[in-house]
N, C-alpha and C positions, 0 to 999 in steps of 0.2 A: 504494500500499499504506500503510495506517495502522496504526500500533502502539497499542494500547490497554493501558493500565496497570491491573492488578487489584490489590486488596489481598492482602498475603501474611500468613500467620500465623507465619512464621519471624522471627528476631530481627535480620535484616539491616538496617542503617541505610538509611533512605529516601534517595533522591537528593536533592541540595540543591534542585534545580530541574529543570523540564522541559528546559531548555537543556543543563544538565549532563548530563542522561540522554542526550539526543540526541548530545551530544559524546562519549560513552562507549560508545555502541551498537556492537556487532560488526556492522558494515554489510558486506553481501556485496559482493564486488568489482563494480565497474561501477554501483553505486548511490550516490545522494546523498541527504542528509537535510535536511529543512526542518522548522520548527515553524509550522504554519498553523492559526489558529483554535483554539489549545490542543491540537492533536494532532500527533504526530510523523509526517511523511509521507516515505516513501522512494519515490524515482523512479529508473527504470533510466536509464543513460547514454543520451543521445539518439542517433539513427542518423546516419549519414554525410550523409545527404539533409538532415536538420535542421541539421547543421554547415554544409552547403553554403549554406543560406538565410543563416545568420548571417555566413559569409564574404562572401557577395555584399553583404549589408547593411553590413558593416564597411568594404568598399572604397569605397562610396558616402558613408559618413559621414565618413570620414577626409578627404576633400576639402571637406566643407561645414561641419564643426562650428567654433564659435567657437575661437580660438586657445587659450583658457584651459580648454578642456573636453577630457575623455577618455572612452573607452569601457573599461568593465571587465566582464570576463566571469567572473571567479572570485571575486567578492565577494558578500556577502550584505546585504541591507537588514534593519535591526532595527526592530522596533515601537518607537514613541515610549515606550510603556509595556508591560509584561508581557514575556513571554518569546518571543513569536513572532519569527520571522525567515524571510525568503524568499530564495531564490537565483534572481533572474531570469536568463535567458539573456544578456542584456546591459543594462547600465545606463550612463547618461551622467552624469558627475560632474565636479567641478572637478579640474583638472590636480594641484593641490597635494595632493590626497588619494592620488594614486597613489604618493607617497613614504612613506606611512604603513606601519606594521608590521601593523596590525589587519586583521581579516577582515570586520568589521561595519562598515556605513556608515549614518549617520543618514539617515532619509528627507528631513530638511530640506536635505540635500547633494545630492539626486538631482533632475536635470531631468527624466529620462525612464527608463522601464523598458521592456524589449522581451521578449516571450515569443514563442517559436515553438512552436505547439501540437504536442504528441506524441500519437500516437493512443492510448497506453496510460494517460495521465492528463490528458486534455483538459479535464475538469471543473475541475481545479486552476487552469489558465490562463484559462478562459472564465467560471467561475462564482465561484470563491473569491477569486482574486486581484484582480479588478476592485473588489471590496468592500474588500479589505485596503488596496490601494494608494490608493484614494480616502480611506479613514479615515486613512492615513498622510500624506495631502496631497501626494502625488507628483504634479507638475504634468501629466505625459503618460504614458499607458500605450498601447503598441501591441502589438496581438496580430496575429501573422502565422500564418495556418492553412493549411498545405499540404494538409490533408485535402480541403478544398473550394476552394482557390485564392482565399481571401478575406483581407481585413485589417479590423481594427477599431481605430479610434483614439479613446481616451477622453481628456478634458481637462477643466479647470476644476473640480477637486475642492471640494466645499463640503458641510458638514454630513454628511460621511461617504459622500457619493455623487458621482460624476462628473455634472456638469451637462450635458456635451455629448459626443456621440459620432458618429463618422462611419464607415460600412461602405462597402467597396468591394471590387472583384475584382481578382485579379492582371492586370496590363496597365494599370491606372490608377494614376497617380502619387499618392502620399500626400504632402502638404504639411503639415508641422508648424507649429502655432502657437507663441506664447511659451511657454517661454523659448527655444525653438529655432526661432524665426520664420524661415520660408522655407526651411528644410531640406526638400529634396525627395528622396523615395525612389521609385525606379523599380521597381515590382513585377513587372514583365514578365520580370525575370531570375531570379525565384524558382522553383525546381522544385516540382512537385506530388508528393505521396506516390503510390505505386502506378503510377508511369510511368517 
C-alpha cells in the first residue's frame, strides 16, 4: 500500500518532512511503514511461516557470525541522503550499535540485509529494494522467496547497482562473500508458502 499526498486548500501546516509524516500516520494495527523512493509504503505484518524462515535463519547465523556482529530485526536503515528508510526483515550490524537508543542505522554500518518475500508486497523486496540497497552501498543483500523456494544473493555494489548476483533453489547452501565470508546458510530448512 502506498500513501500519496495531495495538495490541500485548507490552512493546516504542511508536515516538516515525509519521514515526519510517516512517523505521525495513524497506521492500522499489524502494519509497518517505510519510506521507499520518496513514497510512504505500508506493509502488513508478515505471516508465521515468514517468521519461521527468519527463525531458522537466525539459528544458523548465531553460530557463524563474527564475534563483533549481531542480527537486528526491529531497526531501519536510513538513506545516506534524503528521507527514505527501509525496514529489512533482518540486518547484520556491529555489536556496538545494539546498545544505541536510536532506531535508524546508517547503511555504512550494515554488512548484510535479508528480506523474506511476502506474497502481498513482493515487488518491494525484489524490484525496489535491490536498487535502494545497492545505491546505499550495503555489501550484501539476500532475498529468500518462499513463494517459489528460491534465494537471490546480491553483492558488490558499485555505481548504484549490484555487480554480482547468485540465484539458487531451496536445498542449495548459500555461501556469503565478504564481509561475511564463508557464512553458510542451509536453505533446505526453509518452509514454502502454501504447504
